[in-house]
C-alpha positions in Angstrom: 312.4 226.7 40.7 312.3 224.3 42.7 311.9 223.5 46.4 313.5 222.7 48.1 313.4 221.8 52.1 314.5 224.1 54.6 315.8 222.5 58.3 315.3 224.6 61.5 317.3 224.4 63.5 315.8 226.4 66.1 314.1 223.1 68.0 316.1 222.6 71.4 317.6 218.3 72.8 314.3 219.5 74.8 312.4 219.8 72.4 313.8 216.6 70.0 312.9 214.8 73.2 309.4 216.2 74.1 308.2 215.1 70.3 309.6 211.5 70.3 307.8 211.0 73.6 304.8 212.8 72.2 304.6 211.0 68.8 307.0 208.2 69.8 309.3 205.8 68.1 309.6 202.2 66.5 311.9 200.6 65.0 312.1 197.1 63.8 314.6 194.8 62.5 314.8 191.0 61.6 318.7 190.7 60.7 319.5 186.9 59.1 323.1 185.8 58.4 323.1 183.0 56.1 325.4 180.9 54.7 325.3 178.3 51.0 321.1 177.8 52.8 322.4 177.5 55.7 320.6 180.2 58.1 323.6 180.5 60.7 321.9 184.0 62.6 318.5 185.6 63.2 318.3 188.9 65.6 314.5 190.1 65.6 314.6 194.2 67.1 310.8 195.2 68.5 312.0 199.0 70.1 309.5 201.7 71.0 309.8 204.6 72.8 307.5 206.9 74.0 306.2 208.3 76.7 303.3 205.6 79.2 300.1 207.7 77.1 301.7 208.1 73.2 301.5 204.2 73.8 298.3 203.6 75.1 297.2 205.4 73.0 298.4 202.9 70.2 298.1 200.1 72.1 300.8 199.5 72.6 302.1 196.7 74.9 303.1 198.0 77.8 305.6 195.2 80.8 304.3 193.0 83.1 303.4 194.5 86.8 302.3 197.9 85.4 299.2 199.2 87.6 296.9 200.4 85.3 294.3 201.6 87.8 297.0 203.9 89.3 296.1 207.4 89.7 298.7 209.2 87.6 296.4 207.3 84.3 293.4 208.3 86.0 295.2 211.8 84.4 296.6 210.8 81.6 292.7 210.4 81.2 292.1 213.5 82.3 294.3 215.5 79.2 293.3 217.0 75.9 294.8 218.1 73.0 295.0 221.7 72.4 293.5 222.2 68.9 296.5 224.7 67.8 299.5 223.2 68.5 298.9 220.2 69.7 299.9 220.2 73.6 298.7 217.8 76.7 297.5 219.6 79.3 294.3 219.1 81.5 290.7 218.8 79.6 289.8 222.0 82.7 293.1 223.2 82.4 292.7 223.9 78.8 288.5 224.9 78.6 289.0 227.5 80.8 292.7 229.4 80.6 293.4 228.3 77.3 296.4 227.5 76.0 300.6 228.9 77.6 302.1 227.3 75.0 301.2 228.7 71.9 298.1 231.2 73.2 295.0 229.7 71.7 292.3 230.4 73.8 289.0 228.3 74.1 285.2 229.5 73.3 284.1 229.3 77.4 287.6 230.4 78.6 287.4 233.7 75.4 284.0 234.9 77.2 284.8 235.2 80.3 281.1 233.0 81.4 280.9 229.0 82.1 280.0 227.7 79.5 277.2 225.9 81.5 275.6 229.1 81.7 275.3 229.7 78.2 273.5 226.5 77.2 271.2 227.7 80.0 270.7 230.3 78.6 270.6 229.8 75.0 
């Protein structure tokens, strides 16, 4: 019995865009036109489509003039990835209430007591 790929068409355009910005999309192409050993045309295309957060994670260069000390970058640094669904949200929210997308609950949120108190008591 051969395995067959199945397509899941339940994703919306917003889901596709969110996935592309979260994972990133890189296009790298070289086009050359050479006639009898003479190079007539050489085109190099380098394009990346990703959120700034994803670009920073993979070390892509930012356009000149991007202020890395802006308050928005501090918010990016304070985000954490849900271990179940890979969505990013505030580290504090993830630890205290869990993930609103998939329902994952941290040990701290599940026990009802702050993690710091659990560490002191143990």
